[in-house]
Structure formats: structure tokens, C-alpha cells
KOLVEX-730280 format. One line per 4 residues: for each residue x, y, z of C-alpha. Coordinates in steps of 0.05 Angstrom, whole numbers, plus 5000, padded with zeros to 4 digits. Layout:
X:Y:Z | ...
This chain:
4892:5881:2402 | 4967:5880:2402 | 5000:5941:2369 | 4933:5966:2343
4908:5981:2413 | 4897:6052:2436 | 4949:6089:2475 | 4909:6080:2539
4898:6006:2554 | 4860:5980:2613 | 4905:5923:2636 | 4941:5894:2696
5008:5929:2706 | 5073:5892:2702 | 5087:5888:2777 | 5121:5837:2820
5075:5781:2841 | 5093:5794:2914 | 5051:5857:2913 | 4988:5815:2907
5003:5755:2950 | 4981:5787:3014 | 4908:5796:2995 | 4904:5734:2950
4872:5775:2894 | 4911:5741:2840 | 4895:5673:2868 | 4821:5690:2863
4828:5709:2790 | 4866:5645:2775 | 4813:5604:2811 | 4760:5639:2769
4794:5617:2705 | 4812:5547:2728 | 4741:5532:2751 | 4713:5548:2682
4768:5509:2647 | 4754:5448:2690 | 4680:5452:2677 | 4690:5457:2602
4739:5399:2603 | 4692:5353:2642 | 4633:5370:2598 | 4666:5354:2533
4690:5284:2554 | 4637:5251:2512 | 4657:5293:2452 | 4729:5271:2461
4708:5198:2458 | 4672:5213:2392 | 4733:5247:2364 | 4778:5189:2385
4734:5139:2349 | 4734:5184:2288 | 4810:5191:2288 | 4820:5116:2296
4774:5101:2238 | 4810:5152:2196 | 4879:5123:2213 | 4856:5050:2209
4869:5034:2283 | 4825:4987:2324 | 4804:5016:2391 | 4805:4981:2458
4731:4964:2451 | 4746:4915:2394 | 4762:4846:2422 | 4790:4791:2376
4780:4717:2389 | 4835:4665:2382 | 4803:4639:2318 | 4807:4707:2284
4873:4712:2249 | 4861:4773:2205 | 4869:4844:2232 | 4853:4880:2167
4823:4950:2170 | 4789:4978:2109 | 4798:5054:2113 | 4735:5076:2077
4727:5130:2130 | 4792:5163:2106 | 4767:5162:2035 | 4701:5195:2053
4733:5248:2098 | 4784:5268:2045 | 4728:5270:1993 | 4688:5318:2036
4749:5360:2052 | 4769:5366:1979 | 4698:5385:1959 | 4694:5439:2013
4761:5470:1993 | 4745:5466:1919 | 4680:5504:1931 | 4709:5556:1977
4771:5571:1935 | 4743:5562:1865 | 4764:5633:1847 | 4831:5629:1885
4806:5682:1933 | 4779:5683:2004 | 4703:5675:1994 | 4679:5740:2025
4662:5808:1996 | 4645:5878:2021 | 4585:5914:1992 | 4547:5978:2009
4484:5971:2050 | 4418:5975:2014 | 4407:6044:2044 | 4477:6067:2065
4482:6118:2121 | 4538:6167:2130 | 4560:6159:2057 | 4521:6176:1995
4504:6119:1947 | 4513:6158:1882 | 4525:6229:1857 | 4527:6258:1787
4555:6318:1751 | 4529:6343:1684 | 4579:6390:1650 | 4528:6408:1595
4471:6425:1642 | 4453:6499:1650 | 4485:6534:1708 | 4438:6543:1766
4444:6590:1822 | 4480:6558:1879 | 4435:6542:1935 | 4451:6570:2003
4487:6523:2048 | 4447:6485:2099 | 4458:6513:2169 | 4482:6464:2221
4415:6467:2257 | 4350:6473:2219 | 4294:6509:2254 | 4237:6473:2219
4247:6399:2204 | 4175:6383:2188 | 4184:6376:2112 | 4248:6336:2117
4240:6288:2174 | 4165:6289:2189 | 4169:6328:2254 | 4176:6402:2269
4193:6453:2319 | 4253:6464:2363 | 4326:6473:2346 | 4350:6404:2368
4348:6339:2331 | 4313:6280:2363 | 4355:6220:2383 | 4379:6182:2323
4367:6239:2273 | 4428:6266:2236 | 4440:6318:2183 | 4494:6306:2131
4515:6353:2077 | 4531:6323:2010 | 4605:6338:2016 | 4608:6304:2084
4580:6240:2054 | 4625:6233:1994 | 4673:6187:2031 | 4734:6167:1990
4714:6213:1932 | 4708:6275:1975 | 4775:6304:1955 | 4769:6290:1881
4698:6315:1876 | 4705:6375:1922 | 4719:6421:1862 | 4652:6406:1829
4602:6458:1854 | 4545:6430:1812 | 4550:6361:1842 | 4481:6330:1856
4460:6269:1895 | 4433:6209:1857 | 4450:6178:1789 | 4451:6221:1727
4394:6213:1677 | 4421:6254:1618 | 4470:6226:1566 | 4523:6278:1585
4519:6264:1660 | 4577:6231:1696 | 4557:6188:1755 | 4601:6169:1814
4588:6117:1868 | 4624:6136:1933 | 4593:6079:1974 | 4615:6027:1923
4685:6056:1920 | 4691:6053:1995 | 4666:5981:1995 | 4716:5959:1943
4773:5993:1979 | 4753:5960:2044 | 4748:5892:2008 | 4817:5900:1977
4847:5918:2044 | 4815:5857:2079 | 4837:5811:2022 | 4908:5837:2029
4906:5826:2104 | 4880:5755:2095 | 4933:5740:2044 | 4989:5767:2088
4964:5724:2146 | 4960:5661:2103 | 4887:5655:2120 | 4873:5606:2063
4919:5555:2096 | 4886:5565:2163 | 4817:5556:2131 | 4839:5490:2099
4862:5463:2166 | 4795:5484:2195 | 4757:5450:2138 | 4795:5384:2151
4776:5381:2224 | 4705:5399:2204 | 4700:5338:2160 | 4736:5291:2208
4713:5313:2278 | 4651:5353:2260 | 4677:5421:2284 | 4729:5470:2258
4754:5530:2298 | 4789:5594:2278 | 4808:5657:2317 | 4827:5728:2302
4842:5779:2278 | 4901:5795:2323 | 4956:5844:2308 | 5022:5809:2295
5091:5831:2272 | 5108:5802:2204 | 5180:5803:2179 | 5192:5820:2106
5262:5802:2080 | 5303:5862:2057 | 5376:5873:2040 | 5409:5941:2035
5459:5964:1983 | 5517:5934:2022 | 5484:5865:2025 | 5466:5872:2098
5402:5839:2119 | 5355:5892:2144 | 5285:5863:2147 | 5223:5905:2148
5175:5893:2206 | 5102:5907:2192 | 5045:5899:2240 | 4987:5865:2206
4922:5833:2231 | 4923:5757:2225 | 4879:5698:2238 | 4897:5626:2256
4869:5556:2262 | 4854:5528:2331 | 4853:5452:2340 | 4788:5427:2367
4828:5388:2419 | 4854:5453:2450 | 4786:5488:2447 | 4745:5490:2512
4681:5530:2503 | 4625:5545:2551 | 4589:5478:2559 | 4521:5512:2568
4525:5546:2499 | 4498:5516:2434 | 4535:5566:2390 | 4588:5620:2397
4536:5675:2404 | 4513:5642:2469 | 4582:5628:2497 | 4601:5665:2561
4674:5645:2556 | 4726:5607:2516 | 4790:5575:2541 | 4846:5555:2493
4901:5508:2516 | 4971:5523:2491 | 5034:5480:2492 | 5093:5528:2490
5168:5518:2492 | 5217:5561:2531 | 5232:5603:2469 | 5158:5613:2456
5149:5635:2528 | 5205:5686:2522 | 5173:5711:2457 | 5111:5730:2497
5151:5784:2532 | 5154:5823:2466 | 5078:5825:2459 | 5039:5882:2490
5014:5879:2561 | 5048:5813:2579 | 5081:5816:2647 | 5155:5804:2634
5175:5794:2707 | 5121:5742:2717 | 5141:5705:2653 | 5212:5699:2679
5186:5671:2745 | 5144:5619:2708 | 5203:5597:2666 | 5245:5589:2729
5192:5545:2760 | 5201:5495:2703 | 5157:5460:2652 | 5086:5446:2672
5054:5410:2613 | 5021:5343:2625 | 4992:5301:2569 | 4918:5286:2568
4894:5215:2560 | 4874:5226:2488 | 4943:5252:2468 | 4972:5182:2471
4920:5158:2421 | 4937:5215:2374 | 5011:5200:2374 | 5044:5139:2343
5089:5127:2402 | 5082:5125:2477 | 5121:5174:2520 | 5120:5195:2592
5064:5240:2615 | 5112:5297:2628 | 5133:5339:2568 | 5186:5393:2564
5133:5446:2551 | 5092:5497:2588 | 5016:5492:2593 | 4987:5561:2583
4912:5575:2586 | 4884:5633:2546 | 4816:5657:2573 | 4767:5702:2536
4701:5718:2569 | 4660:5754:2621 | 4692:5772:2688 | 4661:5806:2748
4677:5880:2749 | 4693:5876:2824 | 4745:5822:2812 | 4777:5864:2757
4780:5925:2803 | 4812:5883:2857 | 4867:5866:2807 | 4877:5941:2796
4848:5940:2725 | 4821:6010:2710 | 4749:6008:2687 | 4728:6060:2634
4675:6110:2654 | 4625:6086:2602 | 4630:6015:2632 | 4622:6032:2705
4548:6011:2706 | 4562:5941:2678 | 4570:5883:2728 | 4611:5838:2681
4663:5859:2630 | 4697:5821:2574 | 4770:5807:2590 | 4830:5767:2564
4871:5728:2616 | 4933:5685:2606 | 4951:5636:2662 | 5011:5590:2672
5039:5555:2733 | 4990:5592:2778 | 5012:5660:2752 | 4976:5713:2711
5016:5727:2649 | 4967:5778:2620 | 4903:5811:2644 | 4871:5862:2598
4801:5884:2580 | 4775:5859:2513 | 4800:5912:2464 | 4748:5897:2410
4689:5942:2399 | 4639:5913:2406 | 4671:5867:2457 | 4664:5797:2426
4701:5732:2437 | 4748:5727:2377 | 4734:5652:2364 | 4691:5621:2309
4668:5549:2313 | 4636:5521:2250 | 4599:5453:2250 | 4601:5405:2192
4532:5382:2210 | 4492:5418:2263 | 4482:5385:2330 | 4421:5422:2356
4439:5413:2430 | 4514:5423:2429 | 4565:5471:2403 | 4605:5414:2373
4579:5387:2307 | 4577:5319:2274 | 4628:5298:2222 | 4635:5246:2167
4671:5195:2211 | 4617:5194:2263 | 4561:5187:2212 | 4593:5123:2184
4621:5095:2249 | 4574:5034:2249 | 4582:5019:2175 | 4658:5022:2183
4653:4970:2238 | 4609:4926:2193 | 4657:4931:2134 | 4716:4913:2178
4679:4852:2207 | 4656:4825:2140 | 4724:4834:2109 | 4759:4798:2166
4710:4741:2160 | 4722:4736:2086 | 4797:4736:2094 | 4796:4684:2150
4749:4640:2110 | 4793:4645:2048 | 4853:4624:2088 | 4816:4566:2121
4784:4541:2056 | 4850:4545:2020 | 4883:4495:2066 | 4868:4424:2088
4851:4405:2160 | 4885:4340:2180 | 4858:4284:2223 | 4911:4235:2250
4900:4165:2276 | 4961:4156:2320 | 4948:4081:2331 | 4968:4069:2258
5032:4111:2263 | 5099:4098:2295 | 5099:4134:2363 | 5142:4196:2375
5137:4226:2305 | 5130:4301:2290 | 5058:4311:2267 | 5070:4377:2231
5053:4377:2158 | 5095:4406:2101 | 5111:4387:2030 | 5152:4322:2025
5133:4302:2096 | 5141:4226:2109 | 5100:4191:2163 | 5120:4122:2187
5063:4072:2196 | 5062:4010:2238 | 4996:3979:2219 | 4928:3987:2189
4904:3996:2118 | 4939:4049:2075 | 4909:4118:2079 | 4874:4107:2145
4926:4140:2189 | 4919:4213:2162 | 4856:4244:2134 | 4849:4312:2100
4787:4355:2107 | 4771:4416:2063 | 4725:4472:2088 | 4676:4507:2040
4693:4577:2014 | 4638:4627:2033 | 4679:4690:2023 | 4633:4713:1966
4574:4718:2014 | 4617:4759:2062 | 4638:4806:2006 | 4566:4816:1986
4552:4838:2058 | 4614:4883:2054 | 4587:4916:1991 | 4519:4927:2025
4554:4960:2084 | 4592:5005:2036 | 4526:5027:2004 | 4500:5044:2073
4563:5085:2084 | 4548:5124:2020 | 4477:5138:2044 | 4497:5157:2115
4551:5206:2093 | 4518:5234:2030 | 4581:5221:1990 | 4571:5165:1939
4631:5124:1920 | 4630:5147:1847 | 4641:5219:1872 | 4711:5201:1895
4733:5157:1839 | 4700:5089:1845 | 4693:5053:1779 | 4642:5004:1756
4581:5048:1763 | 4521:5015:1731 | 4455:5039:1704 | 4446:5113:1690
4518:5125:1712 | 4545:5092:1649 | 4531:5155:1607 | 4560:5224:1610
4493:5257:1624 | 4478:5204:1676 | 4544:5218:1712 | 4527:5293:1710
4459:5279:1741 | 4491:5236:1795 | 4544:5288:1811 | 4493:5343:1816
4452:5300:1864 | 4514:5285:1905 | 4532:5359:1910 | 4467:5370:1948
4498:5339:2011 | 4552:5393:2013 | 4504:5451:2006 | 4486:5451:2080
4560:5445:2099 | 4578:5506:2057 | 4519:5544:2085 | 4544:5529:2155
4612:5554:2135 | 4582:5619:2109 | 4540:5630:2172 | 4587:5607:2227
4656:5623:2199 | 4664:5666:2136 | 4614:5720:2152 | 4635:5728:2226
4709:5730:2210 | 4696:5779:2153 | 4657:5823:2201 | 4714:5817:2251
4765:5843:2200 | 4716:5897:2180 | 4707:5920:2253 | 4783:5915:2263
4796:5964:2206 | 4739:6009:2226 | 4767:6013:2297 | 4842:6014:2288
4852:6038:2216 | 4845:6113:2208 | 4839:6113:2132 | 4773:6149:2115
4773:6120:2045 | 4751:6051:2069 | 4697:6073:2118 | 4623:6075:2107
4558:6039:2118 | 4581:5973:2090 | 4564:5900:2101 | 4602:5834:2095
4577:5781:2046 | 4598:5708:2050 | 4606:5679:1981 | 4616:5605:1995
4545:5584:1976 | 4550:5621:1909 | 4608:5576:1889 | 4564:5514:1894
4537:5528:1824 | 4584:5503:1771 | 4623:5560:1741 | 4603:5539:1671
4530:5540:1688 | 4536:5606:1725 | 4574:5638:1669 | 4522:5615:1619
4466:5644:1660 | 4502:5710:1669 | 4513:5715:1593 | 4439:5701:1581
4419:5755:1630 | 4468:5803:1597 | 4434:5791:1530 | 4366:5804:1561
4390:5866:1597 | 4418:5893:1531 | 4347:5909:1510 | 4343:5985:1508
4279:5982:1549 | 4314:5943:1604 | 4383:5974:1603 | 4367:6028:1655
4349:5974:1706 | 4413:5931:1699 | 4477:5939:1739 | 4527:5924:1684
4591:5934:1725 | 4567:5881:1774 | 4547:5834:1717 | 4615:5841:1683
4652:5827:1749 | 4610:5766:1763 | 4623:5738:1693 | 4698:5746:1706
4691:5709:1773 | 4653:5652:1740 | 4711:5645:1691 | 4760:5641:1750
4790:5709:1732 | 4808:5765:1779 | 4755:5819:1766 | 4802:5874:1791
4853:5856:1738 | 4808:5845:1678 | 4754:5898:1688 | 4759:5974:1692
4736:6016:1749 | 4676:6062:1742 | 4722:6121:1727 | 4763:6082:1677
4700:6056:1643 | 4674:6127:1636 | 4739:6150:1603 | 4740:6091:1556
4668:6104:1535 | 4685:6177:1520 | 4746:6156:1479 | 4703:6107:1439
4652:6162:1423 | 4707:6208:1399 | 4737:6154:1355 | 4670:6137:1324
4658:6211:1309 | 4724:6218:1273 | 4714:6156:1229 | 4683:6167:1158
4618:6131:1143 | 4626:6061:1118 | 4617:6051:1042 | 4558:6009:1019
4568:5936:1001 | 4595:5921:0931 | 4541:5918:0878 | 4492:5959:0919
4470:6029:0901 | 4491:6083:0949 | 4439:6108:0997 | 4396:6162:0966
4411:6143:0894 | 4371:6081:0887 | 4321:6073:0830 | 4260:6032:0843
4258:5968:0802 | 4186:5950:0790 | 4199:5896:0738 | 4151:5839:0751
4157:5791:0694 | 4119:5736:0730 | 4060:5779:0745 | 4060:5761:0818
4075:5829:0846 | 4145:5809:0870 | 4185:5864:0839 | 4249:5888:0872
4247:5956:0905 | 4313:5995:0902 | 4344:6036:0957 | 4322:6109:0960
4305:6167:1004 | 4238:6196:1020 | 4231:6262:0981 | 4230:6326:1020
4188:6387:1005 | 4211:6421:0942 | 4240:6358:0911 | 4210:6320:0854
4162:6267:0878 | 4139:6303:0940 | 4063:6301:0939 | 4057:6367:0976
4090:6407:0920 | 4048:6456:0879 | 4019:6420:0818 | 4042:6444:0749
3997:6440:0686 | 4016:6383:0641 | 4006:6375:0564 | 3952:6327:0543
3979:6273:0496 | 3926:6242:0450 | 3922:6167:0451 | 3954:6127:0394
3920:6079:0348 | 3939:6007:0359 | 3994:5985:0313 | 4002:6052:0275
4041:6093:0322 | 3998:6154:0300 | 3950:6193:0342 | 3879:6175:0336
């Protein structure tokens, strides 16, 4: 793993080749690699023919299998394949980079181990006596783990103290003696999420590494070959030295060299996998073919565990690159088979332990019982440039092949160009027939009776041509014949073939800009329905990208950092999530649904069950915003909430609206002039014991007032 490898590396020493020539050990290793390379090359010959046809259809080049007759004058090639491939490529990249970020994320496991999910601290809770610390070995484990007896833990059982599982928050929370595991349930409790903090720090680190390695560009190149050839390949991560420009105070250029993990795109033409494997998980080995110049060969000497003496010998032997048969078809010009380059084979795969030991590769003690070990071997001109055990843990082949469309019995998938190969041939044929017919029907065919003409004349026809006659009636020497124009029938067949191309690829023509859509497509809602239906064809492609590329390469970067990065703040029981499929949903629709869910979750009865930080971040993503820039962290959100509470407590109560009685001073208005019982009730407070109007007060005697006589105003 380049500069990230451990101090002790199990690799072939940089010795003179003469030390191994006597026992032919090196020759045996080279033979081992070349046999597998030859087998892979022979097995993929049929795939190469498929790729060549796809490339020719994309470029608009007729292959050697197309034979033209003498009567066919047109050589037109309608490059509908190119249009479909670019449409698929653009849709894939738009989906994967809709948020301008690499579509992977790091999240805590459902039940994280080794790091606590949440802890809380309640400053207002009563102080409890500190519990005694848990001893390193518990005598009785029956109540905790369901077994008892003994002073040893069974295999797989572990005991973690709370402070040991705080992860990145261990230092900041170490001064809180009353820290408890789990989320807080009281209003004054402050909850921390160590597992989530570790996940976000790991995600930021991986995103930074992907950005520094220009992984987005590499992914776009992979997506293009996916659409065109049916398979895209990436490799990594590998530690590389990246130069950052820097000038000192005197103006001297003093660049900063930083070792960073990087990933790269591998052309499918240089990718030779195990022919017996249907996917990368089943592959026993991978061989990548390199075409390196002299300067690139010398640059290998600066990389770890490359044998400098052997590289010098290889350079002295001269260039060894010979073009394959398909390379002439990929280039626009023909050159000699020999090229001023070196052919270098990079092998990753299983090698017999005995063969490694014969090449003086030290085998670790924990691998002594394994018959085959993963190794990396570089070969050129019959020499071993590098031989080292696979530094990755676990030892996996660092290549990722993603199919556009799954081929159930092959590692190589099926692309757009192959799906419409026949329809492209039909469209070309009908268009050539239409063009030839148009040319033929637009000109006259002449019939000449030479007995009526003067012998020895030029019979070519052009405007103003004069023929000399020697006999016969006028007009009988030269006759003109006009052929019928049937190009409309040919164009109808062309349009039918184009419809078949839409169906075979799953990309209708209106999806990439064709005008003149009829029927339901003439309305905005109809276009939306058609576009949603067309997006269904890309769902499987994006799912394949998630399963075969994004998730594996994200896990590779995760393992890389877990193995070679000693920062404890990013480590924990975390898992990689591929987010390509989530981007299939239109951002507007997804944002609308998130807002609806946010309104539902705002119900006080449902608020305890909702993860509001996650909802807010997803809303920001759906709006194509960076959630790390527009949202607060959990700690910042807690501080902001406390500040808002303090500000609300300091503010005076709001005055009542103008024209409305203050609260507590309202007088009931029982006027009901209509007699319907609709009187207005004023604002007031419920009386309390002791106040007038409270029914529970002690009743006082009241003076009896005699009734008055009607109309007199005097007592009766």
C-alpha cells in the first residue's frame, strides 16, 4: 500500500537478477503470471469483438463485415448509437453527482460495537453516589450475558467500560462523572452521539481523500465505458504522493508533498480478469496491462518495493510493447506494430505459498497454514519488477468492475451499443437505400440508338450537349427514362427501426431532445409522465453502480483508513452506504416529501420518535446544498437552543392586539338583541378561591328587595 504500508513488508528484496537465474525460480513465477494472462486474453476474445462493434457504431465506422455492392453509392452512417450512449452517460452522471458530492456516506451500525451509540448528562439531576468501577474480570456474568461461572470470557464476549466506548468524544466528556449511557429523557438532559460523530468524521475524511484524488473524474470515465461497452472498471485506493504548489518568502518554489490514497479508472481494454468468475467476488486473479514510457518506468523506482536494479536492466533491454489487433481499430491512423513503450503486466491474485517462499518472500506466522496467499506482481521483459504480499486487510483484489446491464454468465456486462446493434444496422441500410433512390429518381437514365447518330461521338450527357444525327425521325436517337421515388417508404422503415432502438435501449428519443412528440407528450404533464417512465430504465443501472462500485470502493477507503490511519476519532463500528439510488427521485419531489414528514413529525406525540438532525440534513441535500455548511452539529444545535431559551425568557410578554381587552380584565358581554343566544363573551380569567365569583366562597346574607309594581316604580 505504498507509503501507508507497515515498517515490515513481506516482499522480494531488490537483488541482482543473477542471484535467481541458477535455480530458475524467477522464471517459474513469471510463467505463473503469463499463463494466467494468456488464459484471460484468449477467453475474452468474443468480448473484444462486441466492444469493437460498439465502438464502430459509436464512431460511425463500418466494420469489415459490411460489404457494399457496386450499385450502392451512399456510405452514410446515422450515429444514433452515439446519441443513445451519451444520453445514458449523462443521465448516470446527473444522478450520481446531483449534490456535487461523491454518492457514498458513512453511518453507524444499527447496533454499534466498540463505541457507544448515545450518552447523556443531566446537570440538574440529583447527585448519586458513584458506582464502583467494573473490574476487568467479572466473576459472575450470568445476569449480564446469560451465562455464569468462571473468570474468563467465552470467545467473542467483550467487556467495555463507558469511557472506553466514547470514541471521538472521550477526551471532551471525560470530565463528566455523571455521564450515563443512552439518550436523555429529561428537558435539562444533554445528549451526545459518539457513534454518529465518528461516522461523520470518517465520512469527511473519505470525501476529502476522494476529492484530492479527483475520484469524480475517474468515476465519469468509468460511467462512459459502462454505457458504451457494458463494463466500467476502477481500482484503488493506493497511496500516492501528491504535489501541492508552494512558494516561500523569497519566491522560491518549495512544493509540499503529501501522501494520500487515490483511486483511478482502468480501461476495459487493459483489464484481464479471471475468465471463470462471474463477478469480482469470485475472481482468483486480475491482470492489468500497462503501456509505459521510459520516464514512467524510471518513476517506478521511487515507489516502494520496486526493484531499482531490475528496472534499469529492463530499460536497457529496450521497448517491448506490441499493439493488439483491436488497437488499430481504436486509432484513426495505422502505424507499425512496434511502439516506443514498455508492456508491463500488473498481477493481483492468489499465488502458491511454496512459490512465494522459493522467491524468498517471508511469510507471516499467522499465514503459515494457508496454501495460497494474495500477492501483487509486476512483470516486464521477462523480469519481476515488484513482488509483494497483498498489504490490504482483509486481502482483497483492489479492482471493481461494474456492469451496465448484468450478463448472468460473464463478468463483462452489456451496454447500450450492443443492445441496439441490429437496429443501428437497419437504420443505416434504410437510409442508404433512401439516399440512393433519391439520387437515382432525381436524374434521367438515357437510352441511345447509335444507328441514328454520327459514329465516334462522346455519349456523355451534360447541359448544352449537342448530338449529331445522320438519319431517322427526330427524337428517336436518345430516350430519357425517369425512375420512381420510393424514398418515403424507406424513411418509414427507418423511423420504425428507430422506435425499435428506443425500446431495445430503454431511452426514448424525447428523453434526449427529439421534437415532434405526439399524443400525451404534447402537454407538460404528459412529458413529465413520459420522463418518469423513461427514468425506470436507469434504475437498474444505478443499482448496479451502488452494488458493484460505490459501496465496494467506499468500503475499501474505510478499510484503508481503519488499517493505516491511526486517528481514533474516525474509528468505530461503522458501515458504508451507497447513495446513488436515492438520487433517482427528483430533488423537488424528495424535498416535498421530507417537508411533509417534518410537519407530521412536529406533532408533540410523534416528536420523540423522529430524528430531526437527519431530516434537516436530507432536506439540505434535496435542495443541492452542502449539509455540513448549512446545518449545525449536534453540539452547536444544543448551544443555539439554550441561547434561544434565554432570549425568550428575557423578552417581556407581548401586548394584546389593539381594541382587545387585556387578559384578566375582560367583562362578559351577554347582549343578545336578536334573541338567538349569540352574545359575545369577553376575555376573562377563572376566579380563584377568595375572589368574587368563586362558587366555593362562604355565602353572605343578602337583603331582600320587594318587587315593584309595573309602571309605578314603587314597591308593591
